[in-house]
N, C-alpha and C positions, 0 to 999 in steps of 0.2 A: 361164766361171768354175766351178771345182769346188765341191764341197759346203762346204768349209771355207776357201776362198780369201778370203771376206769378212772372216774374222778377221784377215787380214794375217799378218805374220811377226814373230818376235822379241818385243820389248817391246810392240808393238801388240797381238799376239795374247794375251799374258798379261794385259794391262790389260783387254781385253774379256772374257776368261774370268773374271777376278776380279770384274768388274762384274756379270756374269751370276750368279755365285755369291752376291754380296751381295743382288741382287734376289730370288733364290730364298729366301734365309734370311729376308729381311724379309717375304715373302709367307707363309712357313711360320709365323713368329712371330705375324703378324697373325691368321692363321686360328686359331692356338692360343689367343690372347687372346679372340677373339670367341666361341670355342666353350667357354671355361671357364665352369663354372656359378658363380653367385654365391650359391647356396644349397646345403645338404647334398645329396649325390647317392648313391643306392644303387649300389654297384659289384659286390657279390657277394651273391647271394640263394639260395644252395643250401639253406640251412636257416634260415629267418627265425626270430627269437625270438618268444615269445608276448607279451612286454610291451615297453613303450617303454624308451628309454634316455636318461638325462640326460648331457649333455656340458658340461664347463666349458671355455670357449675363452679362453685367455690373450690371444690376438691378437698380431699383429706390430707394429701401429701404432695402438694405442689403440682397436682395434675388438673388444675382448673382450666376451663375452656368455655367458649360460647358455642352453642350448636343450634341448628335449625332442624326441627323434626317434622316430617310429613305426617298427615293423618294416619298413614300406615305404620308409623313408628320408625321410619327410615331416616337416617341422618343425611340431609341434602346439602348442608354447609357446616363448616367447623372452623373455629379460630382458636389456636392453642398456644400462641406466642406470649404466654404470661403464666404466672403461678396461680392466681385467683381471679375469678370474674364474679362480680356481685350484681351487676345489672346489665341488661342488654335491651336496647330500644331501637326501633326502626326509625331512620331519618329519611326514608324514601325506599324505593324498590331495590336499590343497589348499595345502600350505605346503612351501617348500624353504628350506634353509639354504645361504648363499653366502659363500665367502671371497673378498673382493675387494680391489683396490688401485686408487687413482686418483692420477694425477699432478696436483699443485696448483701454480699459478703462485706464484712467490716472494712476490708482493705479498699473496697470500691465505693465506700460511703463518703459523703462530705465530712470534713473535719469535725463538724459539730456533733456527728453521730458515730464517729469512729471509735472513740474511747469514752463512751457515755455510760458504761456499765451494763448495756444491753448487747446481747449477741446479734450481730448483723443490724441492718436497718431495713426500712421499707420504702419503696418508690411507688407512690400512688399516681395513677395515670387515668385521665379521662381521654379516651381515644375515639376518633371517628375512623372506621375501617371501610375500605372499598371491598365489597364482598367478592367481586370477580377476581381480584388479585391478592386479597388479604393484606394489602398495603395500608399502613396508617397514614391518612391524608391530613389529619390535624390532631394535635395532642396538647393537653395541659397537664403538667406533672409537678409533684413536689415530694421531698423526702421527709421521713419521720423516724422516730426512735426505733420502733420494732414493728413486725408484721401484726402481731396479735393486738386487737383492740385499737389499732391506729390506721385502719384501712379506709379507703374511699368506698362506701357502700352504695351511694346513689348520687345521681345528677339529673337535672331536668333541663331540657332545651326550650327556649322561648324566644320571641322576637320583640324588639321595641322599635317602632317606626321602621320596620323592615330590617333592622340590624340584629344579628345573632347574639344571644346571651345564653349562658349556662349557669345555673345555680347548683352548688355542690354542698354536701355535708362533709365536714372535716372532723372525723371522730377523734383523732389524736389531739387536736387542738380545741375541741368543743366549740366549733364555730360553723356558721353558714355564710357562704360568700358567693358572689356572682362575678363572672369574667366575660369579656367580649371576645370577638374573633381574634383579636391581636394578643389575647392572653392578659390583658390589663384588667385589674380588679375594679369593678364599678360600685360595689357596696359589700359590706360584711357586717356580721353581728356575732359577738362572742357571748357564750352563756354567762361568763363572769360579769357581763354588764347588767344581768337581771337576777342571777342566782349566786349564792355563796357556796364556794367549794367546801366540802366537809373538812373539819379540822383533821390534820394529820395526813390528808391525801395530797400528794404532790401533783405537779402538772402532768405527769405521765400516767396518773391513775385512771382507772376506767370509771369516769364520773357520769357524764350524760349518756354516752354511747349513742350519739345521734346516728341513725341508720337509714333515714329516708327524708326526702324533700320533694315537694310538688308545688308548682306555681298554680294557684287557683284562679287568680285574676290579677290584673296589673297592681303591683304593690302588695299582694297578699300571698304568702308562702306557707304551706303546711309542713310541719317538721315533727318527726317522731323522736322523742327523748326516751329511748328504750329503758334506761335504768331508773327513770322517773315514773314508769308505767303510764306515761302521759303523751298525748298528742296536742300540739299547740299550733296557733297561727302567728306568723310574724307579719305585722303590718309595717312595711318599710316606706317611709315618707318619700324618699327620693330613689326608689328602686329603679327608675328609668334613667336616673342621672349617671354621672361618671365620677363621683367623688366618694371614695370609700372611707374618708375620715369620719369616725363616729361623732366628732364634734359638729359636723356639718350636716348630719341627718339624724332622724329619730326613728327608733324601732319600738313598736308596742307589741308586747307578748300577750296573747290571749289564749288561755287554756281552752281546749275543745273537750277533752275527756281525760280523767285521771287526777291524782292528788297534786300534781305540779310540784313535786318535791322529791329529792333523792332519797330521803329517809322516810317519807310518808307512805301511807297506804290508804286504801279506801276507794278503789276504782274497779271497774270490771276487767281491766287488762293486766297481764303479767308478762313483762318484757316482750312487747309486741314488735312486729315488723310490718313495713309496707302498708300503712293505712291509706285507703283509697276513697276519695270523696265521690259519692253517688248523687243522684237527684235528691231534692228536698233536704239537702244537708245531712243525708245519711252517711255513715262511715262504715266501710267494709275493712276489717282488720284481721290480720293473722295474729291471733292471741297465742303466741308461741308456747309459752310455758304451761298454758292450760290445754295444749294439744287440740286446739279448735280454731275455727274461723267464726267470727261474729259480725253481725251487722247491727249498728246502733242508730237509733233515730236522733233527731236534733235535741231530744231531752236525755240523751245518754242511756236510753232503755234498749235492752237487747231485744230486737224484733226478729232475728233469724240466727240460727246457730247450726254449725255442722262440725262434727269431729268427736273427740274423745280418744283416749290413748289406745283403744282397740281398733281405731280407724285411722287416725293421724298421729304422727310422731314429730313434734316440733315443726309445724308448718310455718313458713316465713314469707309467703306471698299469697294473695287472693285477688282475683280480678273478676268482676261481674261482666258477663258477655251480653251482647245486645238481645239474645234470645232468652235471657233470664238464667242461663247456666252460670256456674262459677268455676273458674280455673284456679286450682290450688296447687301450690308447690309444697309437697309433703317431704320436708328435707331429710329427716332421719330415716324415712322409709325409702329414700333415694328414688322418688318418683314424682310425676306431675299427673294430677287427676282432674277430670271435669265432672262436676256434680250437676245433675239436672234439677228441674223444678220440683221433683218429688223427693229430693234428698238422696238420690241414688247415684253411684259412680257409674257413668256410662262410657267413659274413655279414660285410659290410663297408660302411661309409658314409664317403665323403669329406666331411669337415666344413668344411675351410678354416679359416683364423683360428687356427692353432696350438693344437690341443686339448691340454689339460693332464691331464684326468681324466674318467672316465666311470663311471656307476653304472647298473645295470639296475634299473628301477622294479619293486617298491617299495623296493629297496635294503636287503635284509636283511643281517645281520652275516655274518661269514665263519668264525667259530669252529667251526661244524659242517659246513663245506664239505668235500667229499672231497679227500683227498690224491691225488697222482699214483700213489702206490703202491696205495692202496685201489681207485682207479678204473681202474688199468691203462692210464694215459694214455701215448700215444706222443708224443715230441718232434717237432720239425719246423723248417723254415726253412733258409735257405742263407746262407753267408758270401760276400761279394763285394767285391773291392778297388775296382772302378770305381764301384759303387753307393754305397759309403761316401762318397767325395769328391764325386760328382755330386750326391747328395742334400744333403750338407752345404753345397755351394756355392749350391744353389737356396734352401735354408733361410735362409742368411745374407742373400741378396739380398732376401728378403721383408721384412726389417727396414727396407729403404730404398726398395723398389719396390712397387707394387701387386701383390697375390698372383698374379693371372693373368699379368702381365708378367714377374714373377720366375720363373714356371714355364718361360718361354722364354729365360731368361738365357743359356744356352749357345748356343742358336741365334742369338741377337742378337750374342753375342760373336764367333761364327764369321762372321757377316755383317759386323761391324765390322772384323775382320781382313781379310776379302775386300775391303772398301771401301778399307782402307789399302793393300793390295797393288795394287789397281787404280790408286790415286792415284800410288803410287811408280812403277809401270810406265808410267803415262801421262806422268809428268814425264820419265822416261828416254826414252820414245818421242818426245815433243815436243822434248826436248833434242837428240836426234840429228837431227831434222828441221831445227831451227834451224841446227845446225852445217853440215848439207848445203847449206842455202840460202846461208849465208855463203860456203861454199867455192865455189859456183857464181858468186856475185857477185864474188868476189875472184880467180877463176881459179886457185885453189889445188888443184883436183882433178886 
């Protein structure tokens, strides 16, 4: 017998080859799953940071949490008493502020959301957590129709005459509002005061998708309207007052960048996240659907760019560091990376669990951070057609499969196709054998 005679010929050979390929794919996928880390893992360590990094993990299947990662990639603190975490900010050395969302069973929802046509409801919660005990020491919360597109994605803490204030974006109700330490609303603005909701879109539709708010200065708040591809400033006349009645205060909306319309187009951004104001009114933005991070000057011109689908996959946060580096949350690649002045990744941690946002401790503001022009930063990253769809397919599979298994989804799909081919060829081979046997028995050969 020659080297390949054992494979047989025709359909028999193809069936055996397909079966071998299926076994190899299963072995590769199994090895990948067993080797996948279940904790953050340092993957690039060319220039480690001096301080720890906070990471908000949205999670794929209710495994969201907030973590603090050391420069060595070790988890030194974790808070997991929630389904999703979208923002984590330091309020001092021992306290953090978390923007969270929890899916609640219909039976435990308020009457308004119990039989509203949506499965379950969501409880949005801004929490202040004591790190030493993980106890919630202050909370502001509200319910909404459902988890998806109705979450609290961001809040910003500030003070007025020494009194605490928090400004929040309420995605489900298309509004921005501020509360004090007692949980009393001090002002609010609803998008319906300025924009017209599209015909046929109900109040629970994904209209503005407000996903970020920052207080720039007294009475001025920057807001990201993701579905408008637009960043705006809200100029609130009595933002330091205590009267939320829209008839007793005036809000002026000033577009910063973008078409300023739900149905419009014509700007540099595509469903952006977490715009961050730098010096000289520059804007650092995670331009998510373009798989890049961009810096725009005051004339909305791109002066720095990093990314492309071969480098980033749906980034959702970018923070400029005081040394000119940029910290990027690379969401669908499940990692946080630091990019140096040469456009090279010099530090990276695989986080797992769909990271949404990251802050370098102690989390200073960005208004005095260097612009790309001042620091002479070089862009970087590469575009790639294959990487875009490969990463997107893996990301979608993580919503229904365990993360380690989802990482092997294309290997498993190839194995499944090989197994199907083996089955088809096996049936054909066996079919020919049966027909030959019948021919011998009936003398028809």
